[in-house]
N, CA, C, O and CB atoms as a CASP TS submission, in Angstrom:
PFRMAT TS
TARGET T0000
AUTHOR 0000-0000-0000
METHOD Language model
MODEL 1
PARENT N/A
ATOM      1  N   MET     1     -22.274   6.781 -27.481  1.00  0.00           N
ATOM      2  CA  MET     1     -21.384   5.713 -27.005  1.00  0.00           C
ATOM      3  C   MET     1     -22.170   4.493 -26.767  1.00  0.00           C
ATOM      4  O   MET     1     -23.250   4.566 -26.181  1.00  0.00           O
ATOM      5  CB  MET     1     -20.643   6.107 -25.740  1.00  0.00           C
ATOM      6  N   ILE     2     -21.703   3.396 -27.180  1.00  0.00           N
ATOM      7  CA  ILE     2     -22.346   2.064 -26.982  1.00  0.00           C
ATOM      8  C   ILE     2     -22.085   1.654 -25.567  1.00  0.00           C
ATOM      9  O   ILE     2     -20.944   1.636 -25.106  1.00  0.00           O
ATOM     10  CB  ILE     2     -21.801   0.968 -27.991  1.00  0.00           C
ATOM     11  N   THR     3     -23.168   1.318 -24.869  1.00  0.00           N
ATOM     12  CA  THR     3     -23.094   0.919 -23.513  1.00  0.00           C
ATOM     13  C   THR     3     -23.284  -0.638 -23.344  1.00  0.00           C
ATOM     14  O   THR     3     -22.815  -1.217 -22.364  1.00  0.00           O
ATOM     15  CB  THR     3     -24.140   1.692 -22.723  1.00  0.00           C
ATOM     16  N   GLN     4     -23.938  -1.253 -24.263  1.00  0.00           N
ATOM     17  CA  GLN     4     -24.227  -2.680 -24.177  1.00  0.00           C
ATOM     18  C   GLN     4     -24.471  -3.219 -25.577  1.00  0.00           C
ATOM     19  O   GLN     4     -25.077  -2.574 -26.433  1.00  0.00           O
ATOM     20  CB  GLN     4     -25.450  -2.950 -23.258  1.00  0.00           C
ATOM     21  N   VAL     5     -23.938  -4.506 -25.779  1.00  0.00           N
ATOM     22  CA  VAL     5     -24.149  -5.193 -26.982  1.00  0.00           C
ATOM     23  C   VAL     5     -24.616  -6.586 -26.643  1.00  0.00           C
ATOM     24  O   VAL     5     -23.939  -7.319 -25.922  1.00  0.00           O
ATOM     25  CB  VAL     5     -22.904  -5.200 -27.832  1.00  0.00           C
ATOM     26  N   GLN     6     -25.807  -6.965 -27.175  1.00  0.00           N
ATOM     27  CA  GLN     6     -26.353  -8.314 -26.938  1.00  0.00           C
ATOM     28  C   GLN     6     -25.615  -9.317 -27.751  1.00  0.00           C
ATOM     29  O   GLN     6     -25.461  -9.130 -28.958  1.00  0.00           O
ATOM     30  CB  GLN     6     -27.840  -8.381 -27.263  1.00  0.00           C
ATOM     31  N   PRO     7     -25.143 -10.390 -27.141  1.00  0.00           N
ATOM     32  CA  PRO     7     -24.510 -11.477 -27.855  1.00  0.00           C
ATOM     33  C   PRO     7     -25.334 -12.036 -29.033  1.00  0.00           C
ATOM     34  O   PRO     7     -26.511 -12.332 -28.832  1.00  0.00           O
ATOM     35  CB  PRO     7     -24.219 -12.570 -26.895  1.00  0.00           C
ATOM     36  N   GLY     8     -24.810 -12.187 -30.185  1.00  0.00           N
ATOM     37  CA  GLY     8     -25.531 -12.709 -31.368  1.00  0.00           C
ATOM     38  C   GLY     8     -26.428 -11.664 -32.061  1.00  0.00           C
ATOM     39  O   GLY     8     -27.162 -11.976 -32.999  1.00  0.00           O
ATOM     40  N   SER     9     -26.346 -10.453 -31.583  1.00  0.00           N
ATOM     41  CA  SER     9     -27.145  -9.399 -32.274  1.00  0.00           C
ATOM     42  C   SER     9     -26.421  -8.920 -33.547  1.00  0.00           C
ATOM     43  O   SER     9     -25.243  -9.235 -33.716  1.00  0.00           O
ATOM     44  CB  SER     9     -27.402  -8.176 -31.310  1.00  0.00           C
ATOM     45  N   PRO    10     -27.054  -8.204 -34.406  1.00  0.00           N
ATOM     46  CA  PRO    10     -26.366  -7.580 -35.599  1.00  0.00           C
ATOM     47  C   PRO    10     -25.179  -6.714 -35.177  1.00  0.00           C
ATOM     48  O   PRO    10     -24.149  -6.714 -35.851  1.00  0.00           O
ATOM     49  CB  PRO    10     -27.371  -6.698 -36.421  1.00  0.00           C
ATOM     50  N   ALA    11     -25.311  -5.961 -34.046  1.00  0.00           N
ATOM     51  CA  ALA    11     -24.206  -5.181 -33.555  1.00  0.00           C
ATOM     52  C   ALA    11     -23.020  -5.980 -33.165  1.00  0.00           C
ATOM     53  O   ALA    11     -21.882  -5.630 -33.477  1.00  0.00           O
ATOM     54  CB  ALA    11     -24.625  -4.394 -32.433  1.00  0.00           C
ATOM     55  N   ASP    12     -23.298  -7.125 -32.439  1.00  0.00           N
ATOM     56  CA  ASP    12     -22.276  -8.003 -31.958  1.00  0.00           C
ATOM     57  C   ASP    12     -21.583  -8.618 -33.252  1.00  0.00           C
ATOM     58  O   ASP    12     -20.357  -8.636 -33.365  1.00  0.00           O
ATOM     59  CB  ASP    12     -22.906  -9.135 -30.974  1.00  0.00           C
ATOM     60  N   ASN    13     -22.374  -9.080 -34.142  1.00  0.00           N
ATOM     61  CA  ASN    13     -21.802  -9.672 -35.398  1.00  0.00           C
ATOM     62  C   ASN    13     -20.980  -8.677 -36.228  1.00  0.00           C
ATOM     63  O   ASN    13     -20.105  -9.083 -36.993  1.00  0.00           O
ATOM     64  CB  ASN    13     -22.935 -10.221 -36.277  1.00  0.00           C
ATOM     65  N   ALA    14     -21.266  -7.351 -36.076  1.00  0.00           N
ATOM     66  CA  ALA    14     -20.446  -6.363 -36.747  1.00  0.00           C
ATOM     67  C   ALA    14     -19.166  -5.995 -35.962  1.00  0.00           C
ATOM     68  O   ALA    14     -18.375  -5.172 -36.424  1.00  0.00           O
ATOM     69  CB  ALA    14     -21.269  -5.126 -36.992  1.00  0.00           C
ATOM     70  N   GLY    15     -18.973  -6.577 -34.826  1.00  0.00           N
ATOM     71  CA  GLY    15     -17.840  -6.286 -34.075  1.00  0.00           C
ATOM     72  C   GLY    15     -17.966  -5.080 -33.201  1.00  0.00           C
ATOM     73  O   GLY    15     -16.963  -4.620 -32.655  1.00  0.00           O
ATOM     74  N   LEU    16     -19.117  -4.557 -33.045  1.00  0.00           N
ATOM     75  CA  LEU    16     -19.282  -3.348 -32.101  1.00  0.00           C
ATOM     76  C   LEU    16     -19.115  -3.807 -30.648  1.00  0.00           C
ATOM     77  O   LEU    16     -19.543  -4.898 -30.269  1.00  0.00           O
ATOM     78  CB  LEU    16     -20.742  -2.644 -32.276  1.00  0.00           C
ATOM     79  N   THR    17     -18.488  -2.954 -29.856  1.00  0.00           N
ATOM     80  CA  THR    17     -18.319  -3.340 -28.476  1.00  0.00           C
ATOM     81  C   THR    17     -18.607  -2.102 -27.568  1.00  0.00           C
ATOM     82  O   THR    17     -18.672  -0.964 -28.032  1.00  0.00           O
ATOM     83  CB  THR    17     -16.869  -3.906 -28.240  1.00  0.00           C
ATOM     84  N   ARG    18     -18.766  -2.376 -26.324  1.00  0.00           N
ATOM     85  CA  ARG    18     -19.022  -1.282 -25.305  1.00  0.00           C
ATOM     86  C   ARG    18     -17.887  -0.293 -25.420  1.00  0.00           C
ATOM     87  O   ARG    18     -16.716  -0.657 -25.529  1.00  0.00           O
ATOM     88  CB  ARG    18     -19.119  -1.852 -23.792  1.00  0.00           C
ATOM     89  N   GLY    19     -18.275   0.988 -25.393  1.00  0.00           N
ATOM     90  CA  GLY    19     -17.315   2.088 -25.472  1.00  0.00           C
ATOM     91  C   GLY    19     -17.059   2.600 -26.857  1.00  0.00           C
ATOM     92  O   GLY    19     -16.489   3.680 -27.015  1.00  0.00           O
ATOM     93  N   ASP    20     -17.476   1.833 -27.913  1.00  0.00           N
ATOM     94  CA  ASP    20     -17.420   2.326 -29.258  1.00  0.00           C
ATOM     95  C   ASP    20     -18.357   3.538 -29.415  1.00  0.00           C
ATOM     96  O   ASP    20     -19.339   3.664 -28.683  1.00  0.00           O
ATOM     97  CB  ASP    20     -17.786   1.212 -30.245  1.00  0.00           C
ATOM     98  N   VAL    21     -18.045   4.441 -30.388  1.00  0.00           N
ATOM     99  CA  VAL    21     -18.907   5.638 -30.587  1.00  0.00           C
ATOM    100  C   VAL    21     -19.343   5.560 -32.076  1.00  0.00           C
ATOM    101  O   VAL    21     -18.520   5.524 -32.991  1.00  0.00           O
ATOM    102  CB  VAL    21     -18.113   7.058 -30.239  1.00  0.00           C
ATOM    103  N   ILE    22     -20.676   5.536 -32.260  1.00  0.00           N
ATOM    104  CA  ILE    22     -21.184   5.582 -33.605  1.00  0.00           C
ATOM    105  C   ILE    22     -21.216   7.039 -34.109  1.00  0.00           C
ATOM    106  O   ILE    22     -21.848   7.905 -33.503  1.00  0.00           O
ATOM    107  CB  ILE    22     -22.584   4.944 -33.665  1.00  0.00           C
ATOM    108  N   GLN    23     -20.552   7.273 -35.179  1.00  0.00           N
ATOM    109  CA  GLN    23     -20.420   8.608 -35.765  1.00  0.00           C
ATOM    110  C   GLN    23     -21.374   8.878 -36.990  1.00  0.00           C
ATOM    111  O   GLN    23     -21.846   9.994 -37.210  1.00  0.00           O
ATOM    112  CB  GLN    23     -18.969   8.800 -36.197  1.00  0.00           C
ATOM    113  N   GLU    24     -21.609   7.828 -37.732  1.00  0.00           N
ATOM    114  CA  GLU    24     -22.483   7.954 -38.900  1.00  0.00           C
ATOM    115  C   GLU    24     -23.309   6.665 -39.044  1.00  0.00           C
ATOM    116  O   GLU    24     -22.889   5.595 -38.603  1.00  0.00           O
ATOM    117  CB  GLU    24     -21.645   8.234 -40.203  1.00  0.00           C
ATOM    118  N   VAL    25     -24.450   6.782 -39.648  1.00  0.00           N
ATOM    119  CA  VAL    25     -25.291   5.680 -40.077  1.00  0.00           C
ATOM    120  C   VAL    25     -25.640   5.912 -41.491  1.00  0.00           C
ATOM    121  O   VAL    25     -26.248   6.936 -41.802  1.00  0.00           O
ATOM    122  CB  VAL    25     -26.546   5.534 -39.217  1.00  0.00           C
ATOM    123  N   ASP    26     -25.290   5.008 -42.393  1.00  0.00           N
ATOM    124  CA  ASP    26     -25.515   5.118 -43.822  1.00  0.00           C
ATOM    125  C   ASP    26     -25.178   6.502 -44.321  1.00  0.00           C
ATOM    126  O   ASP    26     -25.965   7.151 -45.010  1.00  0.00           O
ATOM    127  CB  ASP    26     -26.944   4.779 -44.160  1.00  0.00           C
ATOM    128  N   ARG    27     -23.925   6.958 -43.935  1.00  0.00           N
ATOM    129  CA  ARG    27     -23.321   8.295 -44.362  1.00  0.00           C
ATOM    130  C   ARG    27     -24.095   9.477 -43.836  1.00  0.00           C
ATOM    131  O   ARG    27     -23.916  10.579 -44.354  1.00  0.00           O
ATOM    132  CB  ARG    27     -23.264   8.409 -45.908  1.00  0.00           C
ATOM    133  N   HIS    28     -24.943   9.321 -42.840  1.00  0.00           N
ATOM    134  CA  HIS    28     -25.596  10.459 -42.141  1.00  0.00           C
ATOM    135  C   HIS    28     -24.941  10.647 -40.778  1.00  0.00           C
ATOM    136  O   HIS    28     -24.953   9.729 -39.957  1.00  0.00           O
ATOM    137  CB  HIS    28     -27.149  10.219 -41.976  1.00  0.00           C
ATOM    138  N   GLN    29     -24.382  11.799 -40.530  1.00  0.00           N
ATOM    139  CA  GLN    29     -23.734  12.059 -39.250  1.00  0.00           C
ATOM    140  C   GLN    29     -24.756  12.032 -38.121  1.00  0.00           C
ATOM    141  O   GLN    29     -25.845  12.593 -38.244  1.00  0.00           O
ATOM    142  CB  GLN    29     -23.004  13.410 -39.278  1.00  0.00           C
ATOM    143  N   VAL    30     -24.396  11.374 -37.020  1.00  0.00           N
ATOM    144  CA  VAL    30     -25.215  11.276 -35.860  1.00  0.00           C
ATOM    145  C   VAL    30     -24.495  11.793 -34.631  1.00  0.00           C
ATOM    146  O   VAL    30     -23.277  11.639 -34.534  1.00  0.00           O
ATOM    147  CB  VAL    30     -25.651   9.868 -35.659  1.00  0.00           C
ATOM    148  N   SER    31     -25.211  12.410 -33.676  1.00  0.00           N
ATOM    149  CA  SER    31     -24.576  12.995 -32.533  1.00  0.00           C
ATOM    150  C   SER    31     -25.239  12.643 -31.215  1.00  0.00           C
ATOM    151  O   SER    31     -24.839  13.114 -30.150  1.00  0.00           O
ATOM    152  CB  SER    31     -24.541  14.446 -32.692  1.00  0.00           C
ATOM    153  N   SER    32     -26.278  11.791 -31.312  1.00  0.00           N
ATOM    154  CA  SER    32     -27.021  11.393 -30.121  1.00  0.00           C
ATOM    155  C   SER    32     -27.655  10.023 -30.318  1.00  0.00           C
ATOM    156  O   SER    32     -27.764   9.533 -31.442  1.00  0.00           O
ATOM    157  CB  SER    32     -28.096  12.433 -29.783  1.00  0.00           C
ATOM    158  N   VAL    33     -28.063   9.423 -29.237  1.00  0.00           N
ATOM    159  CA  VAL    33     -28.773   8.125 -29.271  1.00  0.00           C
ATOM    160  C   VAL    33     -29.978   8.213 -30.139  1.00  0.00           C
ATOM    161  O   VAL    33     -30.270   7.323 -30.939  1.00  0.00           O
ATOM    162  CB  VAL    33     -29.183   7.676 -27.874  1.00  0.00           C
ATOM    163  N   ALA    34     -30.700   9.342 -29.962  1.00  0.00           N
ATOM    164  CA  ALA    34     -31.929   9.565 -30.800  1.00  0.00           C
ATOM    165  C   ALA    34     -31.635   9.557 -32.219  1.00  0.00           C
ATOM    166  O   ALA    34     -32.379   8.959 -32.997  1.00  0.00           O
ATOM    167  CB  ALA    34     -32.597  10.856 -30.477  1.00  0.00           C
ATOM    168  N   ASP    35     -30.517  10.230 -32.644  1.00  0.00           N
ATOM    169  CA  ASP    35     -30.105  10.284 -34.048  1.00  0.00           C
ATOM    170  C   ASP    35     -29.831   8.906 -34.571  1.00  0.00           C
ATOM    171  O   ASP    35     -30.275   8.538 -35.659  1.00  0.00           O
ATOM    172  CB  ASP    35     -28.874  11.158 -34.223  1.00  0.00           C
ATOM    173  N   VAL    36     -29.082   8.124 -33.776  1.00  0.00           N
ATOM    174  CA  VAL    36     -28.761   6.726 -34.255  1.00  0.00           C
ATOM    175  C   VAL    36     -30.021   5.867 -34.397  1.00  0.00           C
ATOM    176  O   VAL    36     -30.183   5.132 -35.372  1.00  0.00           O
ATOM    177  CB  VAL    36     -27.774   6.017 -33.263  1.00  0.00           C
ATOM    178  N   GLN    37     -30.879   5.973 -33.436  1.00  0.00           N
ATOM    179  CA  GLN    37     -32.168   5.199 -33.446  1.00  0.00           C
ATOM    180  C   GLN    37     -32.954   5.602 -34.696  1.00  0.00           C
ATOM    181  O   GLN    37     -33.467   4.736 -35.405  1.00  0.00           O
ATOM    182  CB  GLN    37     -33.042   5.476 -32.118  1.00  0.00           C
ATOM    183  N   ARG    38     -33.059   6.962 -34.987  1.00  0.00           N
ATOM    184  CA  ARG    38     -33.863   7.448 -36.075  1.00  0.00           C
ATOM    185  C   ARG    38     -33.260   6.965 -37.437  1.00  0.00           C
ATOM    186  O   ARG    38     -33.980   6.545 -38.343  1.00  0.00           O
ATOM    187  CB  ARG    38     -33.954   9.007 -36.013  1.00  0.00           C
ATOM    188  N   GLU    39     -31.928   7.046 -37.530  1.00  0.00           N
ATOM    189  CA  GLU    39     -31.325   6.579 -38.795  1.00  0.00           C
ATOM    190  C   GLU    39     -31.408   5.080 -38.939  1.00  0.00           C
ATOM    191  O   GLU    39     -31.660   4.616 -40.050  1.00  0.00           O
ATOM    192  CB  GLU    39     -29.871   7.013 -38.886  1.00  0.00           C
ATOM    193  N   LEU    40     -31.221   4.306 -37.928  1.00  0.00           N
ATOM    194  CA  LEU    40     -31.321   2.897 -38.061  1.00  0.00           C
ATOM    195  C   LEU    40     -32.834   2.483 -38.317  1.00  0.00           C
ATOM    196  O   LEU    40     -33.117   1.489 -38.985  1.00  0.00           O
ATOM    197  CB  LEU    40     -30.738   2.218 -36.780  1.00  0.00           C
ATOM    198  N   GLY    41     -33.711   3.247 -37.786  1.00  0.00           N
ATOM    199  CA  GLY    41     -35.081   2.999 -38.032  1.00  0.00           C
ATOM    200  C   GLY    41     -35.578   3.279 -39.433  1.00  0.00           C
ATOM    201  O   GLY    41     -36.599   2.770 -39.897  1.00  0.00           O
ATOM    202  N   SER    42     -34.764   4.149 -40.096  1.00  0.00           N
ATOM    203  CA  SER    42     -35.155   4.483 -41.532  1.00  0.00           C
ATOM    204  C   SER    42     -34.535   3.554 -42.525  1.00  0.00           C
ATOM    205  O   SER    42     -34.753   3.727 -43.724  1.00  0.00           O
ATOM    206  CB  SER    42     -34.742   5.921 -41.903  1.00  0.00           C
ATOM    207  N   VAL    43     -33.759   2.559 -42.091  1.00  0.00           N
ATOM    208  CA  VAL    43     -33.100   1.547 -42.982  1.00  0.00           C
ATOM    209  C   VAL    43     -34.284   0.601 -43.346  1.00  0.00           C
ATOM    210  O   VAL    43     -34.942   0.070 -42.451  1.00  0.00           O
ATOM    211  CB  VAL    43     -31.808   0.730 -42.231  1.00  0.00           C
ATOM    212  N   PRO    44     -34.547   0.397 -44.652  1.00  0.00           N
ATOM    213  CA  PRO    44     -35.538  -0.559 -45.012  1.00  0.00           C
ATOM    214  C   PRO    44     -35.371  -1.912 -44.401  1.00  0.00           C
ATOM    215  O   PRO    44     -34.259  -2.427 -44.277  1.00  0.00           O
ATOM    216  CB  PRO    44     -35.568  -0.687 -46.420  1.00  0.00           C
ATOM    217  N   GLN    45     -36.505  -2.497 -44.014  1.00  0.00           N
ATOM    218  CA  GLN    45     -36.417  -3.848 -43.378  1.00  0.00           C
ATOM    219  C   GLN    45     -35.721  -4.899 -44.334  1.00  0.00           C
ATOM    220  O   GLN    45     -36.040  -4.976 -45.520  1.00  0.00           O
ATOM    221  CB  GLN    45     -37.885  -4.355 -42.995  1.00  0.00           C
ATOM    222  N   GLY    46     -34.855  -5.619 -43.819  1.00  0.00           N
ATOM    223  CA  GLY    46     -34.066  -6.593 -44.604  1.00  0.00           C
ATOM    224  C   GLY    46     -32.844  -6.079 -45.279  1.00  0.00           C
ATOM    225  O   GLY    46     -32.119  -6.835 -45.927  1.00  0.00           O
ATOM    226  N   LYS    47     -32.589  -4.742 -45.134  1.00  0.00           N
ATOM    227  CA  LYS    47     -31.350  -4.115 -45.730  1.00  0.00           C
ATOM    228  C   LYS    47     -30.330  -3.914 -44.617  1.00  0.00           C
ATOM    229  O   LYS    47     -30.658  -3.723 -43.446  1.00  0.00           O
ATOM    230  CB  LYS    47     -31.674  -2.709 -46.442  1.00  0.00           C
ATOM    231  N   ASP    48     -29.060  -3.969 -45.057  1.00  0.00           N
ATOM    232  CA  ASP    48     -27.944  -3.729 -44.161  1.00  0.00           C
ATOM    233  C   ASP    48     -27.750  -2.260 -43.951  1.00  0.00           C
ATOM    234  O   ASP    48     -28.193  -1.443 -44.759  1.00  0.00           O
ATOM    235  CB  ASP    48     -26.678  -4.352 -44.692  1.00  0.00           C
ATOM    236  N   ALA    49     -27.081  -1.912 -42.855  1.00  0.00           N
ATOM    237  CA  ALA    49     -26.747  -0.517 -42.534  1.00  0.00           C
ATOM    238  C   ALA    49     -25.252  -0.363 -42.417  1.00  0.00           C
ATOM    239  O   ALA    49     -24.586  -1.197 -41.804  1.00  0.00           O
ATOM    240  CB  ALA    49     -27.433  -0.065 -41.230  1.00  0.00           C
ATOM    241  N   LEU    50     -24.721   0.685 -42.992  1.00  0.00           N
ATOM    242  CA  LEU    50     -23.252   1.026 -42.871  1.00  0.00           C
ATOM    243  C   LEU    50     -23.075   2.014 -41.770  1.00  0.00           C
ATOM    244  O   LEU    50     -23.679   3.086 -41.779  1.00  0.00           O
ATOM    245  CB  LEU    50     -22.664   1.617 -44.208  1.00  0.00           C
ATOM    246  N   VAL    51     -22.218   1.651 -40.780  1.00  0.00           N
ATOM    247  CA  VAL    51     -22.010   2.600 -39.643  1.00  0.00           C
ATOM    248  C   VAL    51     -20.525   2.949 -39.588  1.00  0.00           C
ATOM    249  O   VAL    51     -19.653   2.109 -39.808  1.00  0.00           O
ATOM    250  CB  VAL    51     -22.493   1.973 -38.248  1.00  0.00           C
ATOM    251  N   LEU    52     -20.279   4.203 -39.291  1.00  0.00           N
ATOM    252  CA  LEU    52     -18.905   4.619 -39.051  1.00  0.00           C
ATOM    253  C   LEU    52     -18.755   4.680 -37.544  1.00  0.00           C
ATOM    254  O   LEU    52     -19.514   5.364 -36.858  1.00  0.00           O
ATOM    255  CB  LEU    52     -18.562   6.008 -39.742  1.00  0.00           C
ATOM    256  N   VAL    53     -17.726   3.927 -37.014  1.00  0.00           N
ATOM    257  CA  VAL    53     -17.552   3.747 -35.573  1.00  0.00           C
ATOM    258  C   VAL    53     -16.110   4.257 -35.181  1.00  0.00           C
ATOM    259  O   VAL    53     -15.142   3.994 -35.895  1.00  0.00           O
ATOM    260  CB  VAL    53     -17.762   2.197 -35.170  1.00  0.00           C
ATOM    261  N   TRP    54     -16.009   4.941 -34.107  1.00  0.00           N
ATOM    262  CA  TRP    54     -14.786   5.306 -33.505  1.00  0.00           C
ATOM    263  C   TRP    54     -14.489   4.247 -32.400  1.00  0.00           C
ATOM    264  O   TRP    54     -15.301   4.012 -31.505  1.00  0.00           O
ATOM    265  CB  TRP    54     -14.859   6.770 -32.942  1.00  0.00           C
ATOM    266  N   SER    55     -13.352   3.655 -32.502  1.00  0.00           N
ATOM    267  CA  SER    55     -13.034   2.536 -31.528  1.00  0.00           C
ATOM    268  C   SER    55     -11.509   2.445 -31.427  1.00  0.00           C
ATOM    269  O   SER    55     -10.824   2.385 -32.448  1.00  0.00           O
ATOM    270  CB  SER    55     -13.663   1.102 -32.007  1.00  0.00           C
ATOM    271  N   ASN    56     -11.004   2.437 -30.273  1.00  0.00           N
ATOM    272  CA  ASN    56      -9.556   2.281 -29.959  1.00  0.00           C
ATOM    273  C   ASN    56      -8.737   3.348 -30.720  1.00  0.00           C
ATOM    274  O   ASN    56      -7.707   3.019 -31.308  1.00  0.00           O
ATOM    275  CB  ASN    56      -9.050   0.823 -30.345  1.00  0.00           C
ATOM    276  N   GLY    57      -9.184   4.622 -30.714  1.00  0.00           N
ATOM    277  CA  GLY    57      -8.397   5.688 -31.234  1.00  0.00           C
ATOM    278  C   GLY    57      -8.534   5.874 -32.758  1.00  0.00           C
ATOM    279  O   GLY    57      -7.875   6.746 -33.325  1.00  0.00           O
ATOM    280  N   GLY    58      -9.363   5.084 -33.414  1.00  0.00           N
ATOM    281  CA  GLY    58      -9.508   5.279 -34.836  1.00  0.00           C
ATOM    282  C   GLY    58     -10.897   4.991 -35.326  1.00  0.00           C
ATOM    283  O   GLY    58     -11.684   4.369 -34.613  1.00  0.00           O
ATOM    284  N   SER    59     -11.220   5.419 -36.507  1.00  0.00           N
ATOM    285  CA  SER    59     -12.566   5.255 -37.040  1.00  0.00           C
ATOM    286  C   SER    59     -12.534   4.158 -38.154  1.00  0.00           C
ATOM    287  O   SER    59     -11.568   4.016 -38.904  1.00  0.00           O
ATOM    288  CB  SER    59     -13.113   6.639 -37.604  1.00  0.00           C
ATOM    289  N   SER    60     -13.599   3.437 -38.199  1.00  0.00           N
ATOM    290  CA  SER    60     -13.728   2.377 -39.328  1.00  0.00           C
ATOM    291  C   SER    60     -15.157   2.173 -39.582  1.00  0.00           C
ATOM    292  O   SER    60     -15.990   2.435 -38.713  1.00  0.00           O
ATOM    293  CB  SER    60     -13.051   0.963 -38.965  1.00  0.00           C
ATOM    294  N   PHE    61     -15.500   1.683 -40.816  1.00  0.00           N
ATOM    295  CA  PHE    61     -16.850   1.394 -41.175  1.00  0.00           C
ATOM    296  C   PHE    61     -17.130  -0.007 -40.830  1.00  0.00           C
ATOM    297  O   PHE    61     -16.238  -0.850 -40.929  1.00  0.00           O
ATOM    298  CB  PHE    61     -17.114   1.657 -42.620  1.00  0.00           C
ATOM    299  N   ARG    62     -18.325  -0.310 -40.427  1.00  0.00           N
ATOM    300  CA  ARG    62     -18.827  -1.618 -40.103  1.00  0.00           C
ATOM    301  C   ARG    62     -20.234  -1.772 -40.734  1.00  0.00           C
ATOM    302  O   ARG    62     -20.994  -0.817 -40.901  1.00  0.00           O
ATOM    303  CB  ARG    62     -18.861  -1.827 -38.551  1.00  0.00           C
ATOM    304  N   VAL    63     -20.502  -2.976 -41.049  1.00  0.00           N
ATOM    305  CA  VAL    63     -21.801  -3.270 -41.633  1.00  0.00           C
ATOM    306  C   VAL    63     -22.708  -4.011 -40.597  1.00  0.00           C
ATOM    307  O   VAL    63     -22.345  -5.061 -40.066  1.00  0.00           O
ATOM    308  CB  VAL    63     -21.618  -4.128 -42.930  1.00  0.00           C
ATOM    309  N   LEU    64     -23.894  -3.415 -40.340  1.00  0.00           N
ATOM    310  CA  LEU    64     -24.905  -4.085 -39.495  1.00  0.00           C
ATOM    311  C   LEU    64     -25.808  -4.873 -40.490  1.00  0.00           C
ATOM    312  O   LEU    64     -26.566  -4.297 -41.271  1.00  0.00           O
ATOM    313  CB  LEU    64     -25.768  -3.009 -38.589  1.00  0.00           C
ATOM    314  N   HIS    65     -25.689  -6.131 -40.420  1.00  0.00           N
ATOM    315  CA  HIS    65     -26.516  -7.041 -41.336  1.00  0.00           C
ATOM    316  C   HIS    65     -27.963  -6.998 -40.749  1.00  0.00           C
ATOM    317  O   HIS    65     -28.190  -6.933 -39.541  1.00  0.00           O
ATOM    318  CB  HIS    65     -25.916  -8.635 -41.387  1.00  0.00           C
ATOM    319  N   ALA    66     -28.865  -7.039 -41.668  1.00  0.00           N
ATOM    320  CA  ALA    66     -30.302  -7.122 -41.243  1.00  0.00           C
ATOM    321  C   ALA    66     -30.539  -8.356 -40.371  1.00  0.00           C
ATOM    322  O   ALA    66     -30.011  -9.431 -40.657  1.00  0.00           O
ATOM    323  CB  ALA    66     -31.253  -7.174 -42.495  1.00  0.00           C
ATOM    324  N   ALA    67     -31.311  -8.206 -39.336  1.00  0.00           N
ATOM    325  CA  ALA    67     -31.666  -9.293 -38.481  1.00  0.00           C
ATOM    326  C   ALA    67     -32.438 -10.347 -39.172  1.00  0.00           C
ATOM    327  O   ALA    67     -33.268 -10.045 -40.030  1.00  0.00           O
ATOM    328  CB  ALA    67     -32.414  -8.813 -37.350  1.00  0.00           C
ATOM    329  N   GLU    68     -32.192 -11.612 -38.825  1.00  0.00           N
ATOM    330  CA  GLU    68     -32.982 -12.720 -39.352  1.00  0.00           C
ATOM    331  C   GLU    68     -34.369 -12.603 -38.714  1.00  0.00           C
ATOM    332  O   GLU    68     -34.509 -11.978 -37.662  1.00  0.00           O
ATOM    333  CB  GLU    68     -32.304 -14.133 -39.048  1.00  0.00           C
ATOM    334  N   PRO    69     -35.371 -13.181 -39.318  1.00  0.00           N
ATOM    335  CA  PRO    69     -36.735 -13.143 -38.668  1.00  0.00           C
ATOM    336  C   PRO    69     -36.675 -13.820 -37.293  1.00  0.00           C
ATOM    337  O   PRO    69     -36.171 -14.931 -37.134  1.00  0.00           O
ATOM    338  CB  PRO    69     -37.829 -13.871 -39.578  1.00  0.00           C
ATOM    339  N   GLY    70     -37.210 -13.100 -36.323  1.00  0.00           N
ATOM    340  CA  GLY    70     -37.247 -13.642 -34.953  1.00  0.00           C
ATOM    341  C   GLY    70     -35.991 -13.290 -34.114  1.00  0.00           C
ATOM    342  O   GLY    70     -35.899 -13.640 -32.937  1.00  0.00           O
ATOM    343  N   GLN    71     -34.985 -12.558 -34.783  1.00  0.00           N
ATOM    344  CA  GLN    71     -33.806 -12.194 -34.068  1.00  0.00           C
ATOM    345  C   GLN    71     -33.966 -10.718 -33.716  1.00  0.00           C
ATOM    346  O   GLN    71     -34.535  -9.950 -34.492  1.00  0.00           O
ATOM    347  CB  GLN    71     -32.510 -12.476 -34.901  1.00  0.00           C
ATOM    348  N   GLN    72     -33.470 -10.326 -32.559  1.00  0.00           N
ATOM    349  CA  GLN    72     -33.569  -8.921 -32.098  1.00  0.00           C
ATOM    350  C   GLN    72     -32.581  -8.122 -32.972  1.00  0.00           C
ATOM    351  O   GLN    72     -31.497  -8.576 -33.338  1.00  0.00           O
ATOM    352  CB  GLN    72     -33.229  -8.771 -30.510  1.00  0.00           C
ATOM    353  N   SER    73     -33.074  -6.818 -33.293  1.00  0.00           N
ATOM    354  CA  SER    73     -32.238  -6.035 -34.080  1.00  0.00           C
ATOM    355  C   SER    73     -31.650  -4.820 -33.427  1.00  0.00           C
ATOM    356  O   SER    73     -30.817  -4.158 -34.046  1.00  0.00           O
ATOM    357  CB  SER    73     -32.937  -5.659 -35.203  1.00  0.00           C
ATOM    358  N   GLY    74     -32.034  -4.477 -32.195  1.00  0.00           N
ATOM    359  CA  GLY    74     -31.545  -3.304 -31.567  1.00  0.00           C
ATOM    360  C   GLY    74     -30.444  -3.527 -30.546  1.00  0.00           C
ATOM    361  O   GLY    74     -30.393  -4.565 -29.886  1.00  0.00           O
ATOM    362  N   ASP    75     -29.541  -2.514 -30.420  1.00  0.00           N
ATOM    363  CA  ASP    75     -28.559  -2.527 -29.419  1.00  0.00           C
ATOM    364  C   ASP    75     -28.112  -1.073 -29.139  1.00  0.00           C
ATOM    365  O   ASP    75     -27.251  -0.845 -28.289  1.00  0.00           O
ATOM    366  CB  ASP    75     -27.393  -3.421 -29.837  1.00  0.00           C
TER
END
């Protein structure tokens, strides 16, 4: 479950909000914060990540765009 999203971050830009639950990262099922961090860490630098998110009673895919140089990438 997402507990915090930094304004202007890739997560914020993808529309992720507090209380959303990440279910998959790049079509790999995740069940813990460690799983999400591992999968996001395996995305090649400069590439976007596809995440499946449960929010407001339904699931949808969102794209986390690669952070610009100097921009924080984690949430």
